[in-house]
N, C-alpha and C positions, 0 to 999 in steps of 0.2 A: 281532841279539844280544838274548838274553832272559835272564830270571831264572827258574830252576827252583826251586821251593820245594815240599817235601813234608813231611808230618807223620806220625809214627808214635806208637804207644803200646803199652805192654805192662807186664807185671809183671816186674821185674828182680830176679834173685837173684845174690848174690856167689858166689865160689868156695867160701868157707867155708859158706855157706848150702846150696849144691847138694850139698856133701859130706855133709850131714846125712842124705841119702837112703841112704847106705851104712851098713849095720849088720850085726850078727852073724847075723841071720835071713836076709838076702839075699846075704851075702858069697859063698857058693858060686856062686850064679847069676850074680852080677856078674863074678866071675872067669871064668866060662865065656863070658859076653858079651864081655869084654875080649879074651880069646884069639880068639874068632870074629872080632871086629872086626879084630884084627891080621892074622889069616890072610887076610881079604879084602883088606886094604891091601897085604900082601906079595904076594898072588896077582896083584893089579893091576900091581904093580911087575914081577913076572916076566913077565906076559903082554905088557907094553908096555916092554920093556927100553930102547928108544930114548928114552923119556920121562924126563928127569932129575927132573922135578917129582915123579913117582910114586916114584922112588927116595928123594928127600928126605922124602916123607911116610912111607914105610916105615921109614926111619932114625929119624925123629922119634918114631914110636910104638913103637920097638923095645923099650921097657921093658915093653910088654904081652906080648911074646913069652915063652912058657913062664912066665907069671905064676903059674900054679898050683903050680909046683914050685920050692922047697918052699912049702907053703901059707902065704901071708902072714897076719899078723894084720889085723884091721879097720883099725887105725891105719896099718900099713904100706901096705895097699891105698889108703887115703885119701891117703897121701903120694905114692904112685905117680901116682894120678889128678890130684892137685894139681900135681905136677911137669910135667904135660902142658899146663897152662894158663899160657901165657907171653904177656905183652903187649909188643909192640914199638912203638917210637915214644915221643915225649915230648909230653905235653899242652902246648898253646900257644894263643895267641890265634887263629891261623888254621890250626891243625893239621888236616891231612887224612890223615896217615900213621899215626896210632895205630891199631893193630889187634891182634887176638888171632892168634897164629901158628897156622895151620891151623884157623881157627875153624869152617870148614864141616865138616871131618872131626870135630872135637870135638863139634859139634852132632849129627852122625850117631851118634857113640858114646854121648853122653848121652841122646839120644832112645831108643836101644835100651835103655839102662839104665832109663829112665823107663817105657817100655812093657812091657818083659819082666822087669825085675829088681826092680821095686818093687811091693809087694803092694796098693797103693792106686791109684786112678785119678787121674792128674794131667793138667793141660792140656798141649797141644802145645808143645814147645820150638821156637820160631821161629828163633832164631839165638844164636850166642855171639859177642859183639862187644866192642869197647872204644871209648869216646868220648874225643876228644882236644881238644875246644874248646867252651867255654861259648857262644861266639859262634855256632857252627854247630849244636851239639847241644843247647843249652839249659842252664839252670842247675840243673835237678833231677836230672841224671844224674851218676854218679860219673865223674870224669875219670881216665884212665890205669889203670883196673881192668877186669878181665874181667867182663862182664855176661851172664848167662844170661837171655835174654828169652823169657818165656812169653806165650802168646796171652791178651790181655786179655778177648776176647769169651767165652773158655771159663771165665773166673773169675767173671763177674758176670752177673746176670739183672736186666733192667730191668722195672719194673712201673709202671703209671700210678697216681700218687697221687690223692687226692680232689680236690686243687686242679687237677691236670692233667685230671681227668675233667670238672671245671667248665669249663676252657678249651676242651676238645674240644666240649663241648655248646654253648658260646658261639660259637666260630668254625668248628667243623666238622672240625678236625684238630689234631693235635699233632706234625706232622712236624718232625723235628730236622734242622737244617742246620749243617754245619761249614764253617769257612773259615779262611784264614790272612791276617793283615794283615802288610804289610811296607812299608818305606819305601825310596824310591829315593835 
């Protein structure tokens, strides 16, 4: 029996922060992307009728079907997209059940919006998740809320400082090592 420990990092955006990407300039394109996404989800359901999970996904995202008629306002579009972000489970000391309903599919939808619907280049959206325990997830993450996690490595550039250059000259390298401490 062993202990598995891993660490991750990223830039976290809340639902209200991610919805700031939707505006009047890109509304039409985002509506098209939402409809295309729903059409793909529904097509998967039709092609794999025996799979109840695909039916559940198609039903979950049904608010995106015919989203362009009548054309919603930006506020209405944001409300529809926000209604798709639901957290299940209750944060607790040892919680492992808190999650975003259909988080993988939401990640696919929002990655499409980020790549094709937004007119600025943004980092890769790695996942849509929810954290349920300070004990397991750390004290810096919001508990019980949907978190849109962006790649940290795309957001920052490291450069060697003057002091770092001095260390490299003195010892021959400045290799960074990461580790995790834990107690038994």
